[in-house]
C-alpha positions in Angstrom: -28.6 47.8 -34.1 -30.4 46.2 -37.1 -32.1 43.4 -35.3 -33.3 45.7 -32.5 -34.6 48.3 -34.9 -36.4 45.6 -36.9 -38.0 44.4 -33.6 -39.1 48.0 -32.8 -40.7 48.3 -36.2 -42.4 45.0 -35.8 -43.8 46.2 -32.4 -45.6 49.0 -34.2 -47.4 46.6 -36.5 -50.0 45.4 -34.0 -50.9 44.8 -30.4 -49.6 42.0 -28.3 -51.2 38.6 -29.0 -50.9 35.0 -28.3 -50.3 33.1 -31.5 -52.1 30.0 -32.4 -50.0 26.8 -32.8 -48.4 26.4 -36.2 -49.8 23.3 -37.8 -46.7 22.1 -39.7 -44.4 21.3 -36.8 -46.7 22.1 -33.9 -45.0 25.2 -32.6 -46.7 26.9 -29.6 -46.0 30.6 -29.0 -47.0 33.2 -26.5 -45.9 36.6 -25.3 -45.7 38.4 -21.9 -48.1 41.3 -22.7 -47.8 42.9 -19.2 -44.2 43.8 -19.9 -44.8 46.5 -22.5 -44.5 46.7 -26.2 -40.8 47.0 -26.7 -39.5 44.1 -24.6 -37.2 41.6 -26.3 -35.8 38.3 -25.6 -32.5 38.3 -27.6 -31.1 34.9 -26.8 -32.0 31.5 -25.2 -29.9 28.5 -24.2 -31.2 25.1 -23.1 -28.5 22.9 -21.6 -31.1 20.1 -21.4 -34.7 19.4 -22.1 -35.4 20.2 -18.4 -33.9 23.7 -18.4 -34.0 26.7 -20.7 -32.8 30.2 -19.9 -33.8 33.3 -22.0 -32.4 36.8 -21.7 -33.1 40.2 -23.1 -34.3 43.7 -22.5 -34.3 45.5 -19.1 -31.9 42.8 -17.7 -34.7 40.3 -18.1 -34.0 36.7 -17.3 -36.5 33.9 -17.7 -36.0 30.2 -16.9 -38.1 27.1 -17.1 -37.7 23.4 -16.1 -40.7 22.6 -18.4 -40.0 24.9 -21.4 -42.6 23.4 -23.6 -45.5 23.6 -21.1 -46.5 27.2 -21.7 -45.8 30.6 -20.1 -47.2 29.5 -16.7 -44.1 27.3 -16.4 -41.6 30.1 -17.0 -40.2 32.2 -14.2 -39.4 35.7 -15.5 -37.7 38.6 -13.6 -35.0 41.2 -13.9 -31.5 40.7 -12.7 -31.5 44.1 -11.2 -32.4 47.7 -11.8 -30.4 48.9 -14.8 -26.8 49.5 -13.6 -27.3 48.1 -10.1 -24.7 45.3 -10.6 -21.9 47.9 -11.0 -21.5 51.6 -12.0 -22.4 52.4 -15.5 -19.6 53.8 -17.7 -20.1 57.4 -18.8 -21.1 57.9 -22.4 -18.3 59.0 -24.7 -18.0 59.9 -28.3 -16.9 56.4 -29.2 -19.5 54.8 -26.9 -22.6 57.0 -26.9 -25.6 56.4 -24.7 -27.8 53.4 -25.4 -30.2 54.3 -28.2 -32.8 51.7 -27.2 -33.1 51.8 -23.4 -33.4 48.4 -21.8 -31.7 46.5 -24.7 -29.3 44.9 -22.2 -28.6 41.2 -22.1 -27.5 40.2 -25.6 -26.2 36.6 -25.2 -26.5 33.7 -22.8 -24.7 30.3 -22.6 -25.2 27.4 -20.2 -22.6 24.7 -20.5 -24.4 22.7 -17.8 -27.6 23.0 -15.8 -25.5 24.3 -12.9 -23.8 27.2 -14.7 -25.1 30.0 -17.0 -23.2 33.0 -18.3 -24.7 36.1 -19.9 -23.2 39.2 -21.5 -24.7 42.7 -21.9 -24.6 45.6 -24.3 -23.0 47.8 -21.6 -20.1 45.4 -20.9 -21.6 43.4 -18.1 -20.8 39.7 -17.3 -23.6 37.9 -15.4 -23.4 34.4 -13.9 -25.6 32.0 -12.1 -25.0 28.6 -10.5 -28.8 28.1 -10.0 -30.3 29.3 -13.3 -33.5 27.4 -12.6 -34.1 29.7 -9.6 -34.8 32.8 -11.7 -33.3 36.3 -11.9 -32.7 36.5 -8.2 -30.0 33.8 -8.5 -27.9 35.9 -10.9 -25.0 38.2 -10.1 -22.6 40.2 -12.2 -20.2 43.1 -12.8 -19.1 45.5 -15.5 -15.8 44.9 -17.1 -15.0 48.6 -17.0 -16.3 50.7 -14.2 -14.9 53.7 -15.9 -13.9 54.6 -19.5 -15.2 53.1 -22.8 -17.6 50.3 -22.5 -17.1 46.9 -24.2 -20.3 46.4 -26.2 -20.7 42.6 -25.9 -22.9 40.7 -28.4 -22.7 37.0 -27.6 -21.0 34.4 -25.5 -20.3 30.7 -25.9 -19.2 28.3 -23.1 -18.4 24.8 -24.4 -17.5 23.8 -20.9 -17.5 25.2 -17.4 -13.8 25.9 -17.8 -14.0 28.1 -20.9 -16.2 31.0 -22.0 -15.6 33.1 -25.1 -17.5 36.4 -25.7 -17.4 38.7 -28.7 -17.9 42.4 -28.9 -17.8 45.6 -31.0 -14.4 46.8 -32.1 -12.8 43.5 -32.9 -12.7 42.4 -29.2 -12.8 38.9 -27.9 -13.1 38.1 -24.2 -12.1 34.7 -22.8 -12.2 33.2 -19.3 -11.2 29.8 -18.0 -13.0 30.7 -14.7 -16.2 32.6 -15.6 -17.2 32.8 -11.9 -13.9 34.5 -11.0 -14.9 38.1 -11.5 -13.1 40.7 -13.6 -9.6 39.4 -13.1 -10.6 36.0 -14.6 -11.6 37.6 -18.0 -8.9 38.5 -20.6 -9.5 40.9 -23.4 -8.1 40.0 -26.8 -7.9 42.9 -29.3 -8.0 41.6 -32.9 -6.0 43.6 -35.5 -9.3 44.6 -37.3 -12.1 46.6 -35.6 -14.8 44.1 -36.6 -18.3 44.2 -35.2 -18.6 40.5 -34.1 -22.2 39.5 -33.4 -22.2 35.8 -32.8 -19.8 33.1 -31.5 -20.0 29.3 -31.1 -17.4 27.0 -29.6 -17.9 23.3 -30.4 -15.1 22.5 -27.8 -12.3 24.4 -26.0 -10.2 24.0 -29.1 -12.5 25.2 -31.8 -14.4 28.5 -31.9 -16.0 30.5 -34.7 -17.2 34.1 -34.6 -19.1 36.0 -37.2 -20.2 39.6 -37.7 -21.0 42.4 -40.1 -19.5 42.8 -43.6 -18.9 39.0 -43.8 -16.5 38.9 -40.9 -15.5 35.4 -39.9 -13.0 34.8 -37.1 -11.8 31.3 -36.0 -9.4 29.8 -33.5 -8.2 26.4 -32.4 -6.7 28.0 -29.3 -9.1 30.7 -28.1 -7.1 31.7 -25.0 -3.9 32.0 -27.1 -4.1 35.8 -27.8 -4.7 37.7 -31.0 -2.2 35.6 -32.9 -4.3 32.5 -32.3 -7.4 34.0 -34.1 -7.7 33.9 -37.8 -9.7 36.7 -39.5 -11.4 36.2 -42.8 -13.4 38.8 -44.7 -16.0 37.9 -47.3 -18.0 41.1 -48.0 -20.3 39.2 -50.3 -21.7 37.4 -47.3 -23.1 40.6 -45.9 -24.2 40.7 -42.3 -23.8 37.5 -40.3 -25.6 37.5 -36.9 -25.8 34.0 -35.5 -23.6 30.9 -35.7 -23.7 27.3 -34.4 -21.0 24.7 -34.4 -22.4 21.4 -33.3 -19.1 19.6 -34.1 -15.5 20.4 -34.9 -16.2 19.8 -38.6 -19.5 21.6 -39.0 -20.5 25.2 -38.4 -23.6 27.1 -39.7 -24.2 30.8 -40.1 -26.4 32.9 -42.4 -27.2 36.3 -43.8 -30.2 37.9 -45.5 -31.3 35.0 -47.7 -28.8 32.1 -47.3 -27.6 29.5 -44.9 -23.8 29.2 -45.0 -22.2 26.0 -43.8 -18.6 24.7 -43.6 -16.9 21.5 -42.8 -13.6 23.4 -42.2 -14.3 26.1 -39.6 -10.7 27.1 -39.5 -10.5 27.5 -43.3 -10.9 30.4 -45.7 -14.3 31.9 -46.8 -14.2 29.6 -49.8 -14.7 26.7 -47.4 -18.3 27.8 -46.9 -21.1 26.4 -49.1 -24.2 28.5 -49.7 -27.9 27.3 -49.6 -29.3 30.4 -51.2 -33.0 31.3 -51.1 -33.8 29.9 -47.7 -35.4 33.2 -46.7 -35.3 36.8 -48.1 -35.0 38.1 -44.6 -32.1 38.3 -42.1 -31.2 35.0 -40.3 -30.6 36.0 -36.7 -29.7 32.8 -34.8 -28.8 29.1 -35.2 -28.7 26.1 -33.0 -28.2 22.4 -33.6 -29.4 19.3 -31.7 -26.6 17.4 -33.4 -24.8 17.3 -36.7 -27.9 16.2 -38.5 -30.5 18.4 -36.9 -30.2 22.2 -37.0 -32.6 25.1 -36.7 -32.5 28.8 -37.5 -34.7 31.8 -37.0 -35.1 35.1 -38.8 -36.5 38.6 -38.0 -40.0 37.6 -39.2 -40.6 34.8 -36.6 -39.9 32.1 -39.2 -38.2 28.9 -38.0 -36.1 26.9 -40.4 -35.1 23.3 -39.6 -33.0 20.7 -41.5 -31.8 17.2 -40.9 -29.2 17.8 -43.6 -28.0 21.2 -42.5 -25.0 21.3 -44.9 -27.3 20.4 -47.8 -29.0 22.5 -50.5 -31.9 24.9 -50.0 -34.4 22.1 -50.5 -33.1 20.4 -47.3 -34.6 23.2 -45.2 -38.2 23.3 -43.9 -39.9 26.5 -42.8 -42.8 27.4 -40.5 -44.0 30.8 -39.3 -44.8 30.8 -35.6 -46.3 34.4 -35.3 -48.5 36.0 -38.0 -46.8 38.7 -40.0 -49.3 41.4 -38.8 -48.3 40.8 -35.2 -45.0 41.8 -33.5 -43.0 39.0 -34.8 -39.2 39.2 -34.6 -37.2 36.1 -33.4 -33.6 36.5 -32.3 -32.7 33.3 -30.4 -33.2 29.6 -30.7 -32.0 26.6 -28.7 -32.5 22.9 -29.5 -31.2 20.6 -26.7 -32.5 17.5 -28.4 -34.4 16.2 -31.4 -37.5 16.5 -29.3 -37.3 20.2 -28.3 -36.5 23.6 -29.7 -37.3 26.9 -28.0 -37.3 30.2 -29.8 -37.5 33.7 -28.3 -38.0 37.3 -29.6 -40.2 40.4 -29.7 -42.6 41.2 -26.8 -40.8 38.6 -24.7 -41.9 35.9 -27.1 -41.5 32.3 -26.0 -42.1 29.6 -28.6 -41.5 25.9 -28.4 -41.9 22.7 -30.4 -41.6 19.1 -29.2 -41.5 17.9 -32.8 -39.3 20.6 -34.4 -37.7 18.5 -37.1 -40.8 16.9 -38.6 -42.0 19.9 -40.6 -42.6 19.6 -44.4 -39.6 20.3 -46.5 -39.7 23.1 -49.0 -40.8 21.8 -52.4 -37.8 21.3 -54.7 -37.9 22.6 -58.2 -38.6 20.0 -60.9 -34.9 19.8 -61.8 -34.2 18.8 -58.2 -36.8 16.1 -57.7 -35.3 12.7 -57.2 -36.8 9.2 -56.4 -37.8 8.8 -52.8 -37.6 5.8 -50.5 -40.3 4.2 -48.5 -39.5 2.3 -45.3 -41.7 -0.8 -45.3 -40.5 -2.4 -42.0 -38.9 -0.8 -38.9 -38.5 -1.5 -35.2 -40.9 -0.1 -32.6 -40.4 3.6 -31.8 -39.6 2.7 -28.2 -37.7 -0.5 -27.4 -37.3 -1.8 -23.8 -34.5 -4.3 -23.2 -32.3 -5.8 -20.5 -29.4 -6.3 -22.9 -26.6 -3.7 -23.3 -27.3 -3.7 -27.1 -30.2 -4.7 -29.2 -30.5 -5.7 -32.9 -32.8 -3.7 -35.1 -33.7 -4.1 -38.8 -35.2 -2.0 -41.6 -36.7 -2.9 -45.0 -37.2 -0.2 -47.7 -38.0 0.2 -51.3 -37.6 2.9 -53.9 -40.3 5.0 -55.4 -39.3 5.6 -59.0 -36.1 4.6 -60.8 -33.6 2.7 -58.7 -29.9 3.7 -58.6 -29.1 1.8 -55.3 -29.4 3.1 -51.7 -27.4 5.0 -49.2 -28.0 4.4 -45.5 -26.7 5.8 -42.2 -27.4 5.6 -38.5 -27.1 8.7 -36.3 -24.4 11.1 -37.3 -22.4 8.6 -39.4 -21.8 9.2 -43.1 -24.1 7.8 -45.7 -22.8 4.4 -47.0 -24.0 2.2 -49.8 -26.6 -0.3 -48.5 -29.3 -2.8 -49.5 -32.6 -3.9 -48.0 -32.8 -5.3 -45.4 -30.3 -3.3 -43.3 -29.5 -4.3 -39.7 -27.7 -2.6 -36.8 -26.8 -3.3 -33.2 -27.5 -0.2 -31.1 -27.3 0.7 -27.4 -29.6 2.7 -25.2 -30.6 6.2 -26.3 -32.2 8.0 -29.2 -31.3 6.9 -32.7 -32.2 8.1 -36.3 -32.0 5.7 -39.3 -31.8 7.5 -42.7 -32.0 6.1 -46.2 -32.0 7.7 -49.6 -31.6 6.8 -53.2 -28.0 6.8 -54.4 -27.6 9.4 -57.1 -24.1 10.8 -57.0 -24.6 13.1 -60.0 -27.9 14.7 -58.8 -28.3 18.0 -57.0 -30.5 16.6 -54.3 -32.2 13.4 -53.1 -35.0 13.0 -50.7 -34.0 11.4 -47.4 -36.4 9.2 -45.4 -35.8 8.9 -41.7 -37.1 6.8 -38.8 -36.5 7.9 -35.2 -36.6 5.4 -32.4 -35.4 5.0 -28.8 -33.8 2.2 -26.8 -34.4 2.1 -23.1 -32.4 -0.3 -21.0 -34.2 -1.9 -18.1 -32.4 -2.6 -14.9 -33.1 -5.2 -12.3 -34.3 -8.8 -12.7 -35.6 -10.0 -16.0 
């Protein structure tokens, strides 16, 4: 498939190497050189900052409870010898033998730290209730012991009670009991034979899948059969490989060049807005730490991040984590919080950043430049308190012409505000954002301050 062929070509460009950290957002990356020159990690999911699971070639599974601590903190193994978790289907005219041997596990999803589900190119379903224990803790089966195989691309499990997988031929598989074996999985055949390559479910009642030729498929009732899935085609969107829906009213996908976002995942193709020019290469995967912090990767080991993911192209930052003259494809990314993103790819690449959303934004064109805001007073970055809520305040001023201010806290909408602006917040991580109000402008620079409130227990 395209992403795999690109990875194979990338592997011919140079020998395996450990890349130096990227300076912009402090990405660290390294590969597993002892595993050969064609090994790929095709997906990664981190249900928390303390567990990440990557999967890819040769039934490879890697897990870490300290994913940003380097390769020495990753446990890598193979679920089995190829085909050992069930008889392999015979090759047929419609399902020929695998072109790239070992390109096995295509997608992985972990709704909690106690359950992970993966899918394979040969129609396998793999599960683990101890994903931190490594490959030996996984088991699986083939959906078809005989006959045409179901070429599975991706899986999304918003809860332990629902998993949705997508496949070649317009097939969607759903299960409300992913540990229940073959009888617990139902096959939904869509009316069009789409090649669906990515799926994301923000909840059990909202899923969006994407694929080649601008295929977009959505459902508010994913277990409801073919009639419950809406198929939209927009050929101009080209190939769509990855998708992320951090909320019911926000989904992101992308093609060769643009990030596509929608606030109406169940709508028509016209509901998508386009941030063109983000990259000239194929975007392969997306993930979001929340509605206001999303990341993407392409097949050149570039990582794109944005704290306004539905915004214009200038809202996206970019950093390359592996030099172009090294094997450098990236095909999966997961961001469990604002403080961690993990990307995976060619040569069993593992890359991580504990500051992924602080990279420099792409420079806007002169017509896009707008006055910026400087925060002149803010609370400490870490606040300790015995109270259930604490009051915080911010002062800020404009740089340039003043048209008023817009403020927000967390995932709320921007609202008109003035300096000083005060809030009452509870324990947890918070982000205050402020920008100059300019309703008619194409873009405004947003200034952010991140802080954390920790509630103390016991006597004062």
